[in-house]
N, C-alpha and C positions, 0 to 999 in steps of 0.2 A: 597471075604468076604467084606462086605459094612463096610465103615467107619462110626461109629455112634456117634463119638465125634466132635461135632460141636462147642464146647466152644471157644470163641474167633474168630471164622470165621465169618465174615460179607461179604455180597454181596455188593460192593460198587454201583451196579447198582440202589439199593433201598435206596441209601441214600438221604437225601433231599439237594438240593443245590440251592442257590440263584442266580435268574436269573434276577430280576429286584430291583432297589432300588427306591421306589416311593418317590414324594415330599409330598405326604399326604395319609392318610387312603382311601379317595375317590378314588384317582387314583389307589391305589393297588387294590381295588375292582374292578376297570374298567378292570385292566390288569387281574386279577383273573377271571373275567366273561368271557373274550376272550379266556384264556386258557381252562376253564372248557367247553365252548361251543365246543371246538375242542377235548373233550374227554380225556383230560389230567388231572388226578389228581394234585392239587396244595393246598397251604396254604399260608395264610399270618402270617409274624412273626413281632412281635413288635405292633400289632394293638392296644392292650390294654395298652401299655406303652405310648402312645400319651398324655393321660391325666396327666402324670407325667412329662412332660416338664417343665423344671424350677427347678424341684427337682433332676432330674438325667440329666447327660450330653446329649446334642442332639444326638451325635453318637450312644448312647446305646439306644434310643428310636426311631431309624430309622424303618421305616416300609418297609418290604421287602416281594417280593413274591417268593416262593419256590417251585420246582418240583422234582420229582425223577430223580436221574441222568440219567437213562436211556430213559427219555423223554426230556432230555434237549434241543437237537437238534432242535426236533420239536417245542417246545415252543419259542425257541430263533428266528425262522422263524416266528412266530405268531407276536412276539415283534418288529421285523423288520418292518412288515406292519403297526402295531400300531405307531411306531415312524414317519414312513413316512407321514401317515395321520396326526399325530399330528402337524407336522412341517409345512406341505403343506396347510391344510385347515384352514381357519381363524375362531376364536371363532365367535359365533352367538348370537343375543339377540332375545329372544322369542318374537313373535308379540302379544300373547296373554297377558302377565304379565310382558313383559319388562326386564325378568330376563336375567343375563349374562351366557352363558353356553359355556362350552369346545367345541372345534372342534369336539372330538370324541362322543359327546352326539347326539343321533338321535331323542330324546325327550328331552323337558325341564325338567330339574331336579326339579323344583318347582311345575309346573302345568300339567306336562306330555303332553304339546301339542306338535305335531309332528314338527320337524324340516322343514323349507320351504327351498328349495334349489334354 
């Protein structure tokens, strides 16, 4: 006989877990994009709270990236690569509009000019 009483039973594999606490919304979206590109569902928590900084404590307005627990290991491998690139590659200045861009950007965030290596 099959157990049909599923009340209170939750599969921890499909619980959202925080894998990255971003410096800001832009960085959270970069990380989200990397994870989505690998085919892993993810979401940003706290993105809408950034406008309330000053009204609410900073730690409650922190932006973080979350994935399902079952995909946490794979997502963390992607983060290791991201953090290595972020630490080793220098920031760059767009040759077209002179805008400062982070090392992880391949295109200028302002004018979309391709990064020249």
